[in-house]
Structure formats: structure tokens, C-alpha cells
C-alpha positions in Angstrom: 0.1 0.1 -0.3 1.5 3.4 -1.0 2.5 5.4 2.2 4.1 2.1 3.6 7.1 0.4 2.6 6.3 -1.8 -0.6 7.9 -4.8 -1.4 9.4 -4.9 -4.9 10.5 -8.2 -6.5 13.3 -8.4 -9.1 13.7 -11.8 -11.0 16.6 -11.4 -13.5 19.5 -13.6 -13.8 21.6 -10.6 -14.9 23.5 -8.7 -11.9 23.3 -5.6 -14.1 19.8 -5.5 -14.2 19.2 -6.3 -10.7 21.6 -3.4 -9.5 19.8 -1.0 -11.8 16.6 -1.9 -9.7 18.4 -1.1 -6.5 19.2 2.3 -7.8 15.8 3.0 -9.1 14.2 2.1 -5.6 16.2 4.8 -4.2 14.9 7.4 -6.4 11.2 6.3 -6.2 8.6 8.6 -4.5 7.4 5.8 -2.1 9.6 3.5 0.1 10.6 0.4 -1.5 12.0 -2.9 -0.2 13.7 -4.8 -3.2 13.7 -8.6 -3.0 16.1 -9.9 -5.7 16.3 -13.5 -7.3 18.0 -14.8 -10.2 15.9 -17.8 -11.0 12.3 -18.8 -11.7 11.7 -21.3 -9.0 12.5 -18.7 -6.3 10.5 -16.1 -8.0 7.3 -18.3 -8.1 7.9 -19.2 -4.3 8.4 -15.4 -3.5 5.3 -14.5 -5.4 3.4 -17.3 -3.8 4.0 -15.5 -0.4 1.5 -13.1 -1.1 3.1 -9.9 0.3 4.9 -8.5 -2.8 3.5 -5.3 -4.1 5.0 -5.2 -7.5 7.3 -7.6 -9.5 9.4 -7.2 -12.6 10.3 -10.7 -13.9 12.7 -11.6 -16.7 10.9 -13.8 -19.3 14.0 -16.0 -19.9 15.8 -17.3 -16.5 17.6 -20.6 -15.8 15.6 -23.3 -14.4 12.2 -22.1 -14.6 11.1 -19.3 -17.3 9.3 -16.1 -16.0 6.2 -16.9 -17.5 6.1 -20.2 -15.9 6.6 -18.4 -12.5 4.1 -16.1 -13.1 1.8 -18.8 -14.1 2.4 -20.7 -11.0 1.6 -17.4 -9.0 -1.5 -16.8 -10.8 -2.7 -20.1 -10.4 -2.5 -19.6 -6.5 -4.6 -16.3 -7.1 -1.7 -14.2 -6.5 -2.6 -10.7 -8.3 0.7 -8.9 -7.9 1.2 -6.1 -10.1 3.8 -7.6 -12.7 5.9 -6.3 -15.5 7.8 -8.7 -17.6 11.3 -8.1 -19.1 12.1 -9.4 -22.4 14.9 -8.4 -25.0 12.3 -8.7 -27.9 8.9 -10.1 -26.7 7.4 -12.3 -29.7 3.6 -12.3 -30.3 3.3 -15.7 -28.4 4.9 -14.2 -25.4 2.8 -11.3 -25.3 -0.3 -13.5 -25.7 0.6 -15.4 -22.9 1.3 -12.6 -20.8 -2.0 -11.1 -21.5 -3.6 -14.4 -20.4 -1.5 -14.1 -17.1 -2.5 -10.4 -16.6 1.0 -9.1 -16.8 0.9 -5.1 -16.9 3.6 -4.1 -19.1 6.7 -5.1 -20.8 10.0 -3.5 -20.3 12.2 -4.2 -23.4 15.9 -4.4 -23.0 17.8 -2.1 -22.8 15.9 0.1 -20.4 16.7 3.0 -18.2 16.1 3.9 -14.5 13.3 6.4 -15.8 11.4 3.6 -17.6 11.4 1.8 -14.2 10.4 4.7 -12.0 7.6 5.3 -14.7 6.1 1.9 -14.0 6.6 2.3 -10.4 4.5 5.7 -10.4 1.8 4.0 -12.3 1.6 1.3 -9.7 1.5 3.8 -7.0 -1.5 5.5 -8.4 -3.2 2.3 -9.3 -2.8 0.9 -5.8 -3.8 3.9 -4.1 -7.3 3.5 -2.4 -10.1 5.0 -4.4 -13.7 5.5 -3.1 -16.6 5.2 -5.8 -20.1 6.4 -5.1 -22.5 4.3 -7.5 -25.9 6.1 -8.0 -28.6 4.1 -9.4 -32.3 3.3 -8.7 -31.9 -0.3 -9.7 -30.3 -2.7 -7.2 -29.3 -5.2 -9.7 -27.4 -2.5 -11.6 -25.9 -1.2 -8.4 -24.6 -4.8 -7.7 -23.3 -5.4 -11.3 -21.6 -1.9 -11.4 -19.7 -2.8 -7.9 -18.6 -6.0 -9.2 -17.2 -4.3 -12.3 -15.3 -1.7 -10.1 -14.0 -4.2 -7.6 -12.7 -6.3 -10.6 -10.5 -3.2 -12.1 -7.0 -3.0 -11.6 -7.5 0.1 -9.7 -8.0 -0.3 -5.8 -11.6 0.7 -5.5 -13.9 0.8 -2.7 -17.6 1.5 -3.7 -20.5 2.9 -1.9 -24.2 3.2 -3.1 -27.0 5.9 -3.5 -30.5 4.8 -4.6 -31.3 8.3 -6.0 -30.0 11.9 -6.7 -30.9 13.2 -3.4 -29.1 10.4 -1.5 -26.1 11.0 -3.7 -26.1 14.7 -2.9 -26.1 14.1 0.8 -23.3 11.6 0.7 -21.2 13.7 -1.4 -21.7 16.6 1.0 -19.6 14.5 3.3 -15.8 14.0 2.4 -14.2 10.7 1.0 -15.7 10.3 -2.6 -13.3 10.3 -5.2 -15.5 9.4 -8.3 -19.2 9.3 -9.2 -21.0 6.7 -11.4 -24.2 8.5 -11.9 -27.1 7.0 -13.8 -28.8 9.4 -16.4 -32.4 8.3 -15.8 -33.8 8.0 -12.2 -37.0 9.0 -10.6 -37.3 12.4 -8.7 -34.1 14.1 -9.2 -32.8 12.6 -12.7 -29.1 12.4 -13.3 -28.6 15.5 -15.2 -30.0 17.6 -12.2 -27.9 15.8 -10.0 -24.8 16.3 -11.9 -25.6 19.9 -12.2 -25.9 20.0 -8.1 -22.8 17.9 -7.5 -20.5 20.2 -9.8 -22.1 23.5 -8.2 -21.1 22.4 -4.9 -17.9 20.6 -5.8 -16.6 21.7 -9.1 -13.6 19.4 -9.3 -15.8 16.3 -8.5 -15.1 13.4 -11.1 -18.6 12.3 -12.3 -19.1 9.6 -15.0 -22.5 9.4 -16.4 -23.7 6.1 -17.1 -26.9 4.8 -19.3 -28.5 1.8 -20.8 -29.9 4.0 -23.4 -28.4 4.7 -26.8 -30.4 8.1 -27.4 -28.4 10.3 -30.1 -26.8 13.4 -28.3 -27.1 11.9 -24.8 -23.4 11.4 -24.3 -22.5 14.9 -25.6 -25.1 16.3 -23.2 -23.6 14.6 -20.4 -20.2 16.1 -21.4 -21.7 19.5 -21.8 -23.3 19.4 -18.4 -19.5 18.8 -17.0 -19.2 14.9 -16.7 -15.7 13.9 -17.4 -16.9 10.7 -19.3 -19.8 8.6 -20.4 -20.1 4.9 -20.0 -23.1 2.9 -21.9 -24.2 -0.1 -20.2 -23.1 -2.8 -19.9 -19.4 -1.7 -19.4 -16.7 -4.2 -18.0 -13.6 -3.9 -15.9 -11.5 -3.0 -18.9 -13.6 -0.3 -19.6 -13.1 1.1 -16.1 -9.3 0.6 -16.3 -9.1 2.5 -19.7 -11.1 5.4 -18.1 -9.4 5.6 -15.1 -5.8 5.7 -16.7 -7.2 8.5 -19.0 -8.5 10.6 -16.0 -5.4 10.1 -13.9 -3.3 10.7 -17.2 -1.6 7.3 -17.0 -0.6 5.3 -20.3 -1.3 1.8 -20.1 -0.5 -1.2 -22.6 -3.2 -3.0 -21.2 -6.0 -0.8 -22.7 -8.4 -2.3 -25.0 -9.7 -0.2 -27.6 -12.1 -0.7 -30.8 -13.1 1.4 -33.7 -14.1 1.4 -37.6 -12.1 3.4 -39.6 -13.6 5.7 -42.3 -11.8 3.6 -45.0 -13.5 0.4 -43.9 -10.7 -0.9 -41.4 -11.7 -2.4 -38.1 -8.9 -1.8 -35.4 -8.1 -3.3 -32.2 -5.6 -2.7 -29.8 -5.3 -5.6 -27.2 -2.2 -5.3 -24.8 0.8 -4.9 -26.8 -0.8 -6.2 -30.3 -2.5 -3.9 -32.7 -4.9 -5.8 -35.1 -6.3 -4.0 -38.4 -8.9 -5.9 -40.3 -10.0 -4.6 -43.7 -13.8 -5.5 -43.6 -14.4 -5.8 -47.5 -11.4 -8.0 -48.3 -11.0 -9.5 -45.1 -7.0 -8.7 -45.2 -5.7 -8.7 -41.7 -2.4 -6.6 -40.6 -1.1 -7.3 -37.1 1.7 -5.2 -35.1 3.4 -5.1 -32.0 3.6 -1.7 -30.7 6.3 0.2 -28.8 6.6 3.4 -27.0 9.5 4.6 -29.0 9.8 5.1 -32.9 9.5 2.7 -34.8 6.0 2.6 -33.0 4.7 -0.6 -35.2 7.1 -3.5 -35.4 7.0 -7.1 -36.2 4.3 -6.7 -38.9 2.4 -9.8 -39.9 0.2 -9.7 -42.7 -2.8 -12.3 -42.9 -4.1 -12.2 -46.4 -7.5 -13.5 -47.5 -6.5 -16.1 -50.0 -9.6 -16.2 -51.9 -9.3 -12.6 -53.2 -6.5 -10.3 -54.8 -3.5 -9.9 -52.5 -3.3 -6.6 -50.4 -1.8 -3.7 -52.2 0.8 -1.5 -50.8 -1.8 1.4 -50.7 -3.8 -0.9 -48.4 -0.9 -2.0 -46.3 0.0 1.5 -46.0 -3.5 2.7 -44.8 -3.6 -0.1 -42.4 -0.7 1.2 -40.6 -1.9 4.8 -40.8 -5.1 3.4 -38.8 -2.9 1.6 -36.3 -0.9 4.6 -35.7 -3.7 7.1 -35.4 -5.4 4.4 -32.8 -2.4 4.3 -30.8 -2.4 8.0 -30.7 -6.2 8.4 -30.0 -5.8 6.3 -27.2 -2.8 8.3 -25.6 -0.4 5.0 -25.8 2.1 7.1 -27.7 2.3 10.9 -28.0 4.9 12.0 -30.7 3.7 9.8 -33.5 3.1 11.7 -36.8 0.6 10.0 -39.0 1.7 9.6 -42.8 -0.4 11.6 -45.1 -3.1 9.8 -47.3 -2.0 8.4 -50.3 1.5 7.3 -48.4 2.5 4.2 -50.3 5.8 2.8 -48.6 5.8 -1.0 -48.5 5.6 -2.1 -44.8 8.4 -4.2 -43.6 9.4 -5.6 -40.1 10.3 -3.1 -37.5 13.9 -2.3 -36.7 15.5 -3.8 -33.3 14.7 -1.7 -30.2 17.4 0.5 -28.9 17.2 3.2 -26.0 19.3 6.0 -25.9 18.7 7.1 -22.2 21.6 7.0 -19.9 21.9 4.0 -17.3 20.7 1.4 -19.3 19.9 -2.3 -18.2 21.0 -4.5 -20.9 21.5 -7.9 -19.2 
């Protein structure tokens, strides 16, 4: 728990890497006790004790791999915040890491600042957050409670059955965010929102609704809500929303969209998938925070139609880059202009020019 000393497990057979984490811990904003191991079996055993707050685990270690160690811990119900370390993660490794709910990858070589960024994200995610769920349906309140508690964020929930009860509870202290239903008898969601913000202009309010009425979402934002969620929503939606509200970038964000040129795009973990809906040609990339942002390009053509043209390949890459920028996963990316026809090829090896690298 932030504020107390947090135990941070570092599992890597490289002494250089372990030393870098020791130095990073001395620069962190929260007190950290570093626990180090050089093999997978000790890593799994240490995770199994259940008192590790966050862990950095090398995928490749002697005796037992980092993935096997993490699998063993997850099998026991251990929910430690884990970042995996790898020289160049393959698509298969990334897929397994997603299944095991690893939060992030650190690609060698990396720097102390890279470590501190993840530690800072953990500190924000682990900090207690109190949410008020306002809905006249007890069933909906129970469902939303389950969704919020399944989030990666440390959320405690309280309930209010209507707008008046919400105003009374928020007049007290301790509520960090409100999930407010639009349609309630008596004081409806919009009237409640107006009064909440009149009293506490900095209150974070997310409007929720099962309706798909045109303009409803924009109306909520115009009234001052920070976001709008359509029912049903899921823990991944909450994770994405809270990352955005707290200015965090998460590799675990899931985003989906349809491009105007007929591409469907999905970001799931570190994999970006773009599908051309008319031809059913598929394009898949692994994304990185530094240029080149898209690497390990994999084209999955539909054999029953003509192969994808260079123009389609370029458009697919533009769609992928635009989605990464839209979800704030990368910031500095420039989108190639329409009509750009460079033939795509696998990305270059990863390199990091920061000082104090770990290369192990």
C-alpha cells in the first residue's frame, strides 16, 4: 500500500539489471524494499507468499522461465502487479502475458526512468479510491460494484439509490469519483450532476446509461461529466477510463473502432490488429513507445481475393498509428499523409538512448 514500504520483487539472472532496480528504488517517491532473485523457481515461491506489491520478472531465466513462474503464482490466486522483462517479446509471449494479466513489458535495454514510470503507475493504481454508484436499480448497483472491484485500480464502492441520496453522501468527504445513472425517478442524473458540480466543481463524475439516444453522451459532457459509459461496461472499460482520467498510459488498454476507409482496428495489450472489412485482409503489429512504433508486422491475407496492395498496407499502418495516438499510448507519433504508399516491412531492433541502461 502506498505510504507504507512496498515490497518489489526483481527476478532476473543479470546482476546488472538487478543493480539498476536497486538504484531505481532509491529514487522512487514511495519507500521500496527490493527483493532480488536470479531464477524462476525462487521467483514463483516469493510471489506465492502474497506480500509482494509489484514485481519485475525476466521472461528467460535458468531453471524455470518467468512466464512459468508467473503462471504458477496466478494459479494460486496471486494478483501482484507484474511487469515482464524481455529482449524482444514475440507475439506468443505477449499473448501469454495478457492471459496471465501482466501489466507491461520492459524491453531491454531500458533505463532507470523507464522503471520509475512503471513504479509511479503502480503507486497511482494501488492508492485507495472511493467510488459512489448512483442508480435506482439494486441489480445495476450490484453489477457496477462487481465491475469496479474487478478493475486493476484499488476501488472501494458505496451506493446511493437516487440523486438526493447522492448529494447527501457527497456533502461528506471521501468520495473520489461518482458513477451516476442518467435516468432516475425524482432528481434525475442531469439535475444531480448540475448540483454536484455546483457544490464541488472538481468532483469527478462519470455518467452511465443503458440508452443509446443520440446526443445523450454529448449532453452529459456538456453538463460537466468527465466521461460517459454505456451499460453494460466491463473492468477493462473502467481501467481505460481511469488511466485516461489520471493521465496514465497503459499497455493493457483495449480499444476498438472502425475507420472511415473500411478498417476495423483493435488494440489489445501490446498487439494492434487491423482488419480490412471488405477484403478480410488482416494486419497485425506489436507496438512500442519509441519509434518505430509499429514492429514485427504480420500480414494475414485472405487467399480467396487479390493480395493486399501497397496502398492498403500503408492505410492499415496509418489506422494503427492513429488508434495508438487516439488512446494516448504514444504521444509524438506523426501520421503519414493519405496516399502514402511505402511498402511495410518488419520493424528495426529496439534501442534506447537514455543513460543508465540495463542490458542483461
